[in-house]
C-alpha positions, 0 to 999 in steps of 0.5 A, spaced: 500 499 500 505 504 501 504 511 504 497 513 506 496 519 503 489 520 507 493 519 514 498 524 511 493 530 510 489 528 516 483 526 513 478 521 512 477 517 505 470 520 505 473 527 505 470 532 500 475 536 496 474 542 500 476 538 506 482 536 502 484 543 500 483 545 508 487 540 510 493 541 505 493 549 506 494 548 513 499 543 513 503 546 507 503 553 510 506 549 517 511 545 514 513 550 508 521 550 509 521 558 509 517 557 516 522 553 519 529 554 521 534 549 523 535 544 526 527 543 524 528 545 517 530 538 514 525 535 517 520 540 515 522 539 508 521 532 507 514 533 510 513 538 506 514 534 500 510 528 502 504 533 504 504 536 497 504 529 494 498 527 498 495 533 495 496 532 488 494 525 488 487 526 492 485 532 489 485 529 482 479 524 481 483 520 476 489 519 481 485 518 487 481 513 483 487 509 482 490 510 489 484 508 492 484 501 489 491 500 488 495 504 493 501 508 492 505 502 488 500 501 483 499 509 482 506 509 480 507 502 477 503 504 471 496 503 470 491 504 465 485 508 468 480 506 463 481 499 466 483 500 473 476 496 475 478 490 471 479 484 474 486 483 471 488 489 475 486 486 482 493 483 483 500 485 480 501 492 477 502 491 469 505 497 465 503 500 459 498 505 462 498 511 467 504 512 471 504 518 476 511 522 478 510 527 483 511 534 481 515 539 484 512 540 491 514 548 490 510 548 484 504 545 487 504 550 492 505 555 488 499 553 483 494 552 489 496 559 492 496 562 485 488 560 484 488 553 484 485 553 491 486 560 495 482 566 495 488 571 497 488 578 497 494 581 494 495 581 486 501 584 482 502 585 475 509 585 471 509 590 465 515 591 462 519 590 455 522 584 458 516 580 458 511 578 452 504 581 455 503 581 463 503 576 468 498 576 474 499 572 481 495 572 487 499 571 494 496 570 501 496 576 505 501 577 511 499 574 518 497 581 520 491 581 516 485 578 520 480 577 515 479 570 514 479 567 507 474 561 505 478 556 508 478 559 515 486 561 515 488 568 517 494 569 512 501 567 513 507 570 516 513 568 511 515 572 505 518 568 499 518 566 492 514 560 491 519 555 487 525 550 488 531 554 490 536 550 493 542 554 489 540 560 492 544 564 497 540 568 501 534 572 501 534 579 497 532 585 502 525 587 502 523 594 499 519 598 504 513 602 502 508 606 505 501 608 503 495 611 507 488 610 507 482 614 510 478 612 516 472 611 512 476 606 507 479 603 513 471 602 516 469 599 509 475 595 507 478 598 501 482 596 495 489 600 493 492 600 487 500 602 487 505 602 482 512 600 484 518 600 480 524 595 481 531 594 479 533 587 475 540 586 475 544 581 470 550 577 471 554 583 469 551 588 474 547 592 469 540 593 471 533 595 468 527 597 471 520 594 471 514 597 473 509 593 477 502 595 479 500 592 485 493 591 488 492 590 495 486 588 499 485 592 506 480 588 510 475 592 514 478 595 521 485 594 519 490 599 523 496 603 522 502 599 522 499 593 518 504 590 514 502 587 507 507 583 504 508 581 496 513 576 495 517 576 489 515 583 487 522 587 489 529 587 486 532 582 483 539 580 483 543 574 480 543 567 484 538 570 489 530 570 489 527 576 488 526 580 494 519 582 497 515 589 497 513 590 504 507 595 504 506 599 511 499 602 512 498 609 515 492 612 517 490 619 515 487 624 520 480 625 520 476 631 521 472 630 527 473 622 529 479 620 533 481 612 533 483 609 539 483 601 537 476 599 535 473 605 538 472 612 535 472 618 539 468 624 538 469 631 542 463 635 542 464 643 544 458 645 548 456 651 552 455 651 559 448 652 559 448 645 554 452 642 559 447 644 565 440 643 561 441 638 556 444 637 549 442 634 542 448 632 538 447 629 530 453 625 528 455 623 521 458 616 521 463 613 517 458 608 513 454 614 510 449 614 515 448 619 521 446 618 529 442 622 533 444 622 541 440 626 546 443 627 553 439 630 559 444 628 564 448 634 567 455 634 563 460 634 568 468 635 566 470 628 564 463 626 563 463 621 557 457 618 553 458 611 550 454 608 544 456 601 543 457 598 536 458 605 532 466 604 532 470 601 527 469 593 525 473 588 529 477 584 524 477 578 529 470 578 529 466 579 523 460 583 524 462 586 531 464 593 532 467 597 537 464 603 541 463 611 539 465 615 545 463 622 545 467 627 550 465 634 551 469 640 551 465 645 555 466 652 553 466 656 559 464 664 559 470 668 560 466 673 564 459 675 566 459 682 565 452 684 568 451 684 576 443 682 575 446 676 571 450 674 577 445 674 581 440 670 577 445 665 576 446 664 583 439 664 585 438 658 580 444 654 581 442 655 589 435 652 588 438 646 584 443 644 589 438 644 595 
């Protein structure tokens, strides 16, 4: 029977294709050599190869059919898929038909994440005279993203070019860039198209430039400092994998809201009379609506009004939001000119305090 591919992926023989993809994705990311360092790197490499071979077989109906009947040996011995259910194949593995040879595991991995089974959020397009036409690739987002994709995994932290590269020396230093979004864009989620120019060096030290258009999906609720890693979109040197581009999110200042984590803070300027007798505040919200807040309490220094669920989206919890906190800046009068006004204020306040 050879290796048990179902056991390798940790799924049952009745597992659906979606279950197989989920299991593969989790394990492939866990054991990818770029995510493991010595002394575990060699063992992770072997596991990575095994995981990719198991996925390549179980995700293909034809290969899976032969494997289920004849096991690993039968799959690789050469079996005619059109006669796989024939009694002639119940024993022995005669040659002359289908013969399975595992693909490069990095190619399987790249195919999966470039559209074969993943719905990543970062796209980039190469456009230059060195290429005929353009190439588009999809890559998962970095660990700092909290948006879950259709397989429930929240990104991955490593940045690498997805191909076998044992001959490479070390990774080219990443290029860092910043970009900014408004608070409204961070509230709704936003797609940002950015242009990056990278240098491509040849063996003689000569270089030419290539213009890259990169589209980044910024999930709702993202915060300043979030890093978006685009593997392989940076500078290229001979004998090394292409460097990465690291985009760092900056948040534009808002005209009236201040962000504190998942909460939004608004400071309302009110008169002393409003602080004592009540006030009504109408606030435009980041989703284009408005909220009306009526306050009949006496607003003392340090008083705050908290409105649950009117803040920023909470990335970890879909459909959940922080709070809107209204603070108050009471505009005290500089002086009271008329004596009769002083007397009246004393009379009213004295009556209230009784």
